[in-house]
C-alpha positions as CSV (number, residue, x, y, z in Angstrom):
1,M,-15.6,-90.2,8.2
2,D,-14.7,-88.3,5.3
3,T,-14.2,-84.5,5.4
4,D,-12.6,-81.7,3.2
5,Y,-10.9,-80.1,6.3
6,L,-10.0,-81.3,9.7
7,V,-9.5,-78.4,12.0
8,V,-7.9,-79.5,15.5
9,G,-8.7,-77.0,17.9
10,A,-12.1,-75.3,18.6
11,G,-10.7,-72.5,20.5
12,A,-10.7,-68.7,19.1
13,M,-8.5,-69.4,16.2
14,G,-9.9,-72.6,15.1
15,M,-13.6,-71.1,15.2
16,A,-12.5,-68.0,13.3
17,F,-10.7,-69.8,10.7
18,T,-13.7,-72.3,10.2
19,D,-16.3,-69.4,10.0
20,A,-14.5,-67.4,7.3
21,L,-13.8,-70.9,5.3
22,I,-17.1,-72.0,5.0
23,D,-18.3,-68.4,4.3
24,H,-16.3,-68.7,1.2
25,A,-15.9,-72.0,0.0
26,D,-18.3,-74.8,-0.3
27,V,-16.5,-77.3,1.8
28,H,-17.2,-79.5,4.6
29,V,-15.3,-79.3,7.8
30,T,-14.9,-81.7,10.7
31,L,-14.0,-79.7,13.9
32,L,-12.1,-81.6,16.9
33,D,-11.6,-80.4,20.1
34,R,-10.4,-82.3,23.3
35,R,-12.9,-80.3,25.4
36,P,-16.5,-81.0,25.6
37,A,-17.6,-77.6,24.1
38,P,-15.8,-74.9,21.8
39,G,-14.1,-71.8,23.4
40,G,-10.4,-73.3,24.1
41,H,-8.9,-72.1,27.0
42,W,-12.1,-70.2,28.0
43,Q,-13.4,-73.3,29.4
44,D,-10.7,-73.3,31.9
45,A,-10.3,-69.9,32.6
46,Y,-11.1,-68.4,36.0
47,P,-14.6,-67.1,36.9
48,F,-14.0,-63.5,36.8
49,V,-11.8,-63.0,33.7
50,Q,-12.7,-60.5,31.0
51,L,-11.5,-59.9,27.6
52,H,-8.5,-57.2,27.8
53,Q,-9.6,-56.1,24.6
54,A,-12.9,-54.7,23.1
55,S,-15.4,-57.6,22.4
56,R,-15.7,-56.2,18.7
57,F,-12.0,-57.6,18.3
58,Y,-13.0,-61.2,19.5
59,G,-14.9,-64.1,18.0
60,V,-15.8,-64.9,14.4
61,A,-16.1,-62.6,11.5
62,S,-19.7,-63.5,10.7
63,T,-21.1,-63.1,14.2
64,P,-20.3,-60.0,16.3
65,L,-19.4,-60.7,20.1
66,G,-21.6,-58.2,22.1
67,S,-23.7,-55.3,21.0
68,G,-20.6,-53.1,20.1
69,S,-22.0,-50.7,22.8
70,I,-19.6,-48.0,24.9
71,Q,-19.7,-48.5,28.5
72,Q,-21.6,-45.5,29.9
73,E,-20.5,-45.8,33.7
74,G,-17.7,-47.2,35.9
75,P,-14.0,-46.8,35.6
76,E,-14.2,-47.4,31.9
77,A,-16.8,-45.2,30.8
78,G,-16.2,-44.1,27.2
79,L,-14.5,-47.4,26.3
80,H,-16.0,-50.2,24.3
81,E,-17.6,-53.0,26.3
82,R,-15.4,-56.2,27.2
83,A,-17.0,-59.5,27.5
84,H,-16.9,-61.8,30.6
85,R,-16.2,-65.5,30.5
86,A,-19.9,-66.7,30.7
87,E,-20.6,-64.5,27.6
88,I,-17.7,-65.7,25.8
89,L,-18.6,-69.4,26.1
90,A,-22.3,-68.7,25.2
91,Y,-21.3,-66.9,22.4
92,Y,-19.1,-69.8,21.1
93,D,-21.5,-72.4,21.6
94,D,-24.3,-70.2,19.7
95,A,-21.6,-69.8,16.8
96,L,-21.3,-73.4,16.8
97,R,-24.8,-74.9,17.0
98,R,-26.5,-72.2,14.8
99,R,-23.7,-71.0,12.5
100,F,-21.8,-74.2,12.1
101,L,-23.8,-77.0,12.5
102,G,-26.8,-75.5,11.3
103,S,-25.0,-75.0,7.8
104,G,-24.7,-78.7,7.7
105,R,-21.4,-78.4,6.5
106,V,-19.5,-78.7,9.8
107,T,-19.1,-81.8,12.4
108,F,-18.1,-81.3,15.7
109,L,-16.2,-84.0,17.4
110,A,-16.6,-82.8,20.9
111,G,-14.1,-84.4,23.8
112,H,-11.9,-86.1,20.9
113,E,-8.2,-86.5,21.2
114,H,-6.2,-86.3,17.8
115,R,-3.4,-88.4,17.0
116,I,-1.6,-89.6,13.6
117,D,-0.5,-93.1,12.8
118,S,0.5,-94.9,9.8
119,T,-3.2,-95.1,8.5
120,G,-3.9,-91.3,8.8
121,H,-5.9,-89.2,11.3
122,I,-7.5,-90.8,14.3
123,A,-10.0,-89.2,16.6
124,T,-10.4,-90.7,20.0
125,S,-13.6,-90.4,22.1
126,P,-14.0,-90.2,25.7
127,T,-15.1,-93.4,25.8
128,G,-11.9,-94.9,23.7
129,E,-14.0,-95.4,20.5
130,E,-11.7,-94.3,17.5
131,V,-13.1,-92.4,14.3
132,R,-10.6,-92.6,11.4
133,V,-10.6,-89.2,9.5
134,R,-10.0,-89.1,5.6
135,V,-9.3,-85.8,4.8
136,R,-9.6,-84.8,1.1
137,R,-7.9,-81.3,1.3
138,R,-6.2,-80.0,4.2
139,V,-5.3,-80.5,8.2
140,V,-5.4,-77.3,10.3
141,D,-3.5,-77.1,13.7
142,A,-5.5,-74.3,15.2
143,A,-3.8,-74.9,18.5
144,Y,-0.3,-74.1,17.3
145,L,-0.5,-71.1,19.5
146,A,-2.8,-72.3,22.3
147,P,-1.9,-70.3,25.4
148,S,-0.6,-72.1,28.5
149,I,-2.7,-71.1,31.8
150,P,-2.5,-71.8,35.4
151,A,-5.4,-74.1,35.8
152,T,-4.2,-76.6,33.2
153,T,-0.3,-75.9,34.0
154,P,1.5,-77.2,37.1
155,P,3.6,-74.4,38.8
156,P,6.9,-74.1,37.4
157,F,8.6,-74.6,40.8
158,A,8.7,-77.3,43.5
159,V,5.9,-77.5,46.2
160,T,6.7,-79.1,49.5
161,P,3.9,-80.9,51.5
162,G,1.9,-78.6,53.7
163,A,2.6,-75.5,51.6
164,H,-0.8,-73.7,50.4
165,V,-0.3,-73.0,46.7
166,V,-3.5,-72.3,44.5
167,T,-4.4,-71.3,41.2
168,I,-6.1,-68.3,40.4
169,N,-9.3,-70.3,39.4
170,E,-9.4,-71.2,43.0
171,L,-8.9,-67.7,44.2
172,A,-12.7,-66.9,44.3
173,R,-13.6,-70.3,46.3
174,L,-11.2,-70.0,49.2
175,D,-12.4,-70.8,52.8
176,G,-11.9,-68.2,55.1
177,D,-9.6,-65.0,55.2
178,P,-6.0,-65.8,54.2
179,T,-3.4,-63.8,56.3
180,A,-1.7,-62.7,53.1
181,Y,-2.1,-63.5,49.2
182,V,1.3,-64.1,47.7
183,F,1.2,-63.9,43.7
184,V,3.5,-65.4,41.5
185,G,3.8,-64.0,38.0
186,S,4.3,-60.9,36.3
187,G,1.8,-60.6,33.6
188,K,-1.8,-60.4,32.7
189,T,-3.1,-63.3,35.1
190,A,-1.5,-61.7,37.9
191,T,-2.7,-58.4,37.4
192,D,-6.2,-59.7,37.0
193,G,-6.2,-61.7,40.4
194,I,-4.6,-58.4,42.0
195,V,-7.2,-56.0,40.8
196,W,-9.9,-58.5,41.6
197,L,-9.0,-58.8,45.3
198,L,-8.3,-55.0,45.6
199,R,-11.6,-54.2,44.1
200,N,-13.4,-56.7,46.6
201,G,-11.8,-54.7,49.8
202,V,-8.6,-56.8,50.3
203,D,-6.1,-54.5,51.9
204,P,-3.0,-53.7,49.4
205,D,-0.7,-54.4,52.3
206,G,-2.2,-57.9,52.6
207,I,-0.6,-58.7,48.9
208,V,3.0,-59.7,48.3
209,W,3.7,-59.6,44.7
210,I,6.7,-62.2,43.3
211,R,7.6,-60.3,40.0
212,P,10.8,-61.5,38.6
213,R,10.3,-59.3,35.3
214,D,8.4,-56.0,35.2
215,P,5.8,-55.9,32.2
216,W,5.2,-53.2,29.6
217,M,1.2,-53.1,28.9
218,L,-0.8,-51.4,26.4
219,N,-3.0,-48.6,27.5
220,R,-6.5,-50.0,26.8
221,A,-7.7,-46.6,25.8
222,V,-5.6,-46.6,22.6
223,V,-6.9,-50.4,21.6
224,Q,-10.5,-49.6,20.5
225,P,-12.8,-50.0,17.4
226,D,-12.7,-46.6,16.4
227,P,-10.5,-45.8,13.2
228,A,-9.3,-42.6,14.4
229,V,-8.0,-44.4,17.7
230,A,-6.6,-47.5,16.0
231,I,-4.8,-45.2,13.1
232,G,-3.7,-43.0,15.8
233,L,-2.0,-46.2,17.7
234,A,-0.1,-47.0,14.6
235,A,0.9,-43.3,14.0
236,D,2.2,-42.9,17.7
237,T,4.0,-46.3,17.3
238,M,5.8,-45.3,14.0
239,A,6.5,-41.8,15.1
240,A,8.1,-43.1,18.4
241,A,10.1,-45.9,16.4
242,A,11.4,-43.6,14.1
243,D,13.2,-41.3,16.4
244,A,14.3,-43.9,18.9
245,A,17.8,-44.5,19.9
246,S,17.3,-47.8,21.5
247,L,14.6,-50.4,22.4
248,D,14.3,-48.9,26.0
249,D,14.0,-45.4,24.4
250,L,11.2,-46.6,22.2
251,F,9.1,-47.8,24.9
252,L,9.8,-44.7,26.9
253,R,8.6,-42.5,24.0
254,L,5.5,-44.8,23.7
255,E,4.9,-44.4,27.2
256,T,4.9,-40.4,27.0
257,A,2.7,-40.9,24.2
258,G,0.3,-42.4,26.3
259,V,0.5,-46.0,24.3
260,M,2.6,-48.0,27.0
261,L,2.2,-48.4,30.7
262,R,4.4,-49.8,33.4
263,I,3.5,-50.5,36.8
264,D,6.8,-49.2,38.7
265,P,8.0,-46.0,36.8
266,Q,11.3,-46.5,38.4
267,V,11.7,-49.9,36.9
268,A,12.7,-50.7,33.2
269,P,10.6,-53.4,32.0
270,S,12.1,-56.4,30.4
271,M,9.0,-57.9,29.2
272,A,6.6,-57.1,26.4
273,K,3.8,-59.4,25.8
274,A,2.0,-56.1,26.2
275,P,-1.3,-57.2,27.1
276,T,-3.9,-54.2,27.6
277,L,-4.2,-52.4,31.0
278,A,-6.6,-49.7,32.0
279,T,-5.1,-46.7,33.9
280,W,-7.9,-47.3,36.7
281,E,-6.2,-50.7,37.1
282,L,-2.8,-49.4,37.0
283,D,-3.5,-47.1,39.8
284,L,-4.9,-50.0,41.9
285,L,-1.8,-52.2,41.0
286,R,0.6,-49.4,42.3
287,T,-1.0,-49.4,45.6
288,V,0.8,-53.1,46.0
289,E,4.1,-51.9,47.8
290,H,5.3,-55.2,48.8
291,V,7.1,-56.4,45.5
292,V,10.0,-59.0,45.3
293,R,12.5,-59.1,42.7
294,M,14.9,-61.8,43.8
295,G,14.5,-63.9,40.7
296,R,12.6,-67.1,40.1
297,I,11.3,-69.3,42.6
298,R,12.7,-72.6,43.5
299,H,10.3,-74.1,45.8
300,V,7.4,-73.2,48.2
301,T,7.3,-74.7,51.8
302,A,4.8,-74.0,54.4
303,E,7.1,-71.4,55.8
304,A,8.6,-69.6,52.9
305,V,9.0,-68.9,49.3
306,V,12.7,-69.8,48.1
307,L,14.0,-67.7,45.3
308,D,17.2,-67.7,43.4
309,K,18.5,-64.6,45.6
310,G,16.6,-65.3,48.8
311,E,13.5,-66.2,50.3
312,V,10.1,-64.6,51.4
313,P,8.8,-65.8,54.9
314,L,4.8,-66.9,54.7
315,P,3.0,-66.0,57.9
316,P,0.4,-68.9,58.9
317,G,-2.4,-68.7,56.8
318,A,-1.0,-67.2,53.9
319,V,-1.8,-68.5,50.4
320,V,0.5,-68.6,47.4
321,V,-1.3,-67.8,44.1
322,H,0.0,-69.5,41.1
323,C,0.1,-67.1,38.0
324,A,3.2,-68.3,36.4
325,A,2.2,-70.0,33.3
326,S,3.7,-68.8,30.3
327,G,0.4,-67.6,28.8
328,L,1.0,-66.8,24.9
329,Q,3.0,-69.4,23.1
330,H,6.2,-69.0,21.3
331,P,6.8,-71.9,19.0
332,P,8.8,-71.9,16.1
333,M,7.6,-69.3,13.2
334,V,7.1,-71.4,10.1
335,P,5.0,-70.8,7.0
336,I,1.4,-71.1,7.9
337,W,0.8,-73.3,4.8
338,G,3.1,-76.1,5.3
339,P,3.2,-79.2,3.0
340,D,1.7,-81.3,5.7
341,V,-0.8,-78.9,7.6
342,I,-1.9,-75.3,8.1
343,R,-0.5,-73.9,11.1
344,L,-2.4,-71.1,12.4
345,Q,-0.3,-68.2,13.7
346,T,-0.8,-64.4,13.8
347,I,0.0,-62.4,10.6
348,R,-0.6,-58.6,11.6
349,A,0.8,-57.6,14.7
350,G,-1.5,-59.4,17.4
351,F,-5.4,-59.9,16.9
352,P,-5.5,-63.7,16.7
353,C,-9.1,-64.0,15.8
354,F,-8.7,-61.4,12.8
355,C,-5.5,-63.1,11.8
356,A,-7.1,-66.8,11.7
357,A,-10.3,-65.3,9.7
358,L,-7.9,-63.8,7.2
359,A,-6.1,-67.1,6.8
360,G,-9.5,-68.6,6.3
361,Y,-10.4,-66.2,3.7
362,V,-7.2,-66.9,1.9
363,E,-7.4,-70.5,2.1
364,A,-10.9,-70.2,0.4
365,T,-10.0,-67.9,-2.4
366,R,-6.2,-68.9,-3.4
367,D,-5.1,-71.9,-5.1
368,D,-1.4,-71.8,-4.5
369,D,0.5,-72.0,-1.0
370,R,3.1,-70.1,-2.0
371,E,0.8,-67.3,-3.2
372,R,-0.9,-67.8,0.4
373,N,2.2,-67.6,2.4
374,R,3.3,-64.7,0.5
375,V,0.0,-62.6,1.0
376,C,-0.1,-63.9,4.8
377,P,3.4,-64.2,6.0
378,A,3.6,-65.9,9.7
379,N,4.2,-63.7,12.7
380,A,4.9,-64.3,16.3
381,Y,3.8,-62.9,19.4
382,G,6.4,-60.6,21.5
383,N,7.9,-61.5,24.8
384,T,11.1,-59.3,25.1
385,L,11.4,-55.9,23.8
386,T,13.1,-57.0,20.8
387,E,10.6,-59.8,20.0
388,W,7.7,-56.9,20.2
389,A,9.8,-54.5,17.7
390,R,10.0,-57.6,15.3
391,M,6.3,-58.5,15.8
392,Q,5.4,-54.8,14.8
393,A,7.6,-54.6,11.8
394,R,6.2,-58.0,10.3
395,G,3.1,-57.1,10.9
396,A,3.4,-53.7,9.0
397,V,4.6,-55.3,6.0
398,A,2.1,-58.2,6.0
399,A,-0.8,-55.7,6.4
400,R,0.9,-53.6,3.3
401,T,1.3,-57.1,1.3
402,Y,-2.4,-58.4,2.1
403,G,-3.8,-54.9,1.8
404,A,-2.6,-54.5,-1.8
405,E,-4.8,-57.3,-2.8
406,P,-8.2,-55.7,-3.8
407,D,-10.2,-58.4,-2.6
408,I,-8.3,-59.1,0.7
409,A,-8.7,-55.3,1.2
410,A,-12.5,-55.4,0.6
411,W,-13.0,-58.2,2.9
412,A,-10.8,-57.1,5.5
413,N,-12.3,-53.6,5.7
414,G,-15.9,-55.4,6.2
415,C,-14.6,-57.6,8.8
416,E,-15.1,-56.2,12.4
417,L,-12.4,-58.1,13.7
418,N,-9.9,-56.1,11.9
419,P,-8.5,-53.3,14.1
420,A,-7.6,-51.2,10.9
421,R,-11.1,-51.3,9.7
422,I,-12.5,-47.9,8.5
423,D,-15.9,-47.8,7.8
424,P,-16.9,-45.7,4.7
425,S,-19.1,-43.3,6.6
426,R,-15.7,-42.2,8.7
427,R,-13.2,-41.9,5.9
428,A,-13.9,-38.1,5.7
429,D,-14.1,-37.8,9.2
430,P,-11.3,-35.0,10.5
431,E,-9.9,-37.2,13.3
432,V,-9.6,-40.1,10.7
433,V,-8.0,-38.0,8.0
434,A,-5.6,-36.1,10.6
435,A,-4.6,-39.6,12.2
436,T,-4.1,-41.1,8.7
437,T,-1.9,-38.1,7.4
438,R,0.2,-38.5,10.6
439,L,0.6,-42.3,9.9
440,Q,1.9,-41.7,6.5
441,A,4.3,-38.9,7.4
442,H,6.0,-41.5,10.0
443,A,5.4,-44.9,8.4
444,E,8.4,-45.4,6.3
445,A,10.9,-44.0,8.8
446,G,9.3,-46.1,11.6
447,L,9.1,-49.2,10.0
448,A,12.6,-49.1,8.8
449,R,13.8,-48.0,12.7
450,L,11.8,-51.0,13.9
451,T,13.3,-53.3,11.7
452,Q,16.8,-52.3,12.9
453,L,15.8,-52.5,16.4
454,A,14.6,-55.8,15.7
455,D,17.8,-56.9,14.1
456,G,19.7,-55.6,17.2
457,R,21.0,-52.1,15.9
458,E,20.4,-50.1,18.6
459,V,22.3,-46.8,17.6
460,V,20.8,-44.8,15.0
461,N,23.3,-44.3,12.0
């Protein structure tokens, strides 16, 4: 098989890159994935999962996910809609068939494993048949940041015979009523599972939460596809950074501004992957009082969870829910355009679909890899507070750099995946103008201080 581009991975980033590339270049793309359909980790996600962000920020640039509507009822009334798993999978299936295959310029190799030998690239089908792929232009690693999730990742602790340990995917299919639910994990997956149980009538006293580290989370109300809100978030971040004496002080200032949330106000979080959380979810999570902070789990038996600093007895009929996969990945940050392969990574802070679409546009419209890497420098997700500050600083610099290119700026402002997009009809909106003015007032000092904090300089000179 001959192709211009071999894109390995049909998850969110691979789909967004391919969509933007074929929209701006007359090329043929072979899209390969080990799963039978597009959607990446959504194929393996738990049945009650929803996007943590607004649907408008997710998917491919050519085709909006959802209707763009604002929720009219429920605990998130006033916030933009968030798609469920089934809707996301249907969306990607439609994009593949109608947009990609319908163009005649994309071939999809479903259920194929990719490997390289001395002869080049080989795609192996589920039946063992091999397809040799000759790539005329580039290979794209769209799985470089592929997340690790419980459904496909063994527990990071030993499980002895007789212990009842399940993944969050099995939570909705459990037989009978467990006497207790013991959640293992500090991040997005655990919060989703606990909220789902509480909303389905489980008593908070029946939940034990093993949380080795506490997380900072973004308030979903400030991550919305509204330019006044989005620019206001950037302004709040830069204002907080400009006056922060330390990383902890930065996050406390962001908490005061309504940007960051933490589950326990008496505990200083050390984790800053910062998924979004609604305040109604926070209220539910705070009803779980049996929180265990005794380090990481060593092993689970039928009678107890054994940790670094003690153990948690398990009553008969208890179930341990494995939510301890690492989620977002943190591989080495390398130039996106390398001599051997394009490795898709974030560019601005977060929003992987926009970043992948941006890379696809730049690949299609630039000829020199040095220039491509200049306008789209690689970024990395945050994990610790330091890494979060570094992500924000690098993302702000990157946004200035690609935003200084007239064609990229015009494309980005027309791309609904872009959280910084301002529709022309809103440019004179007083709320947008006020937020922009506030951002301009704090941008330089905030960026300088974020850079200092990311470099470990805690005390203001």
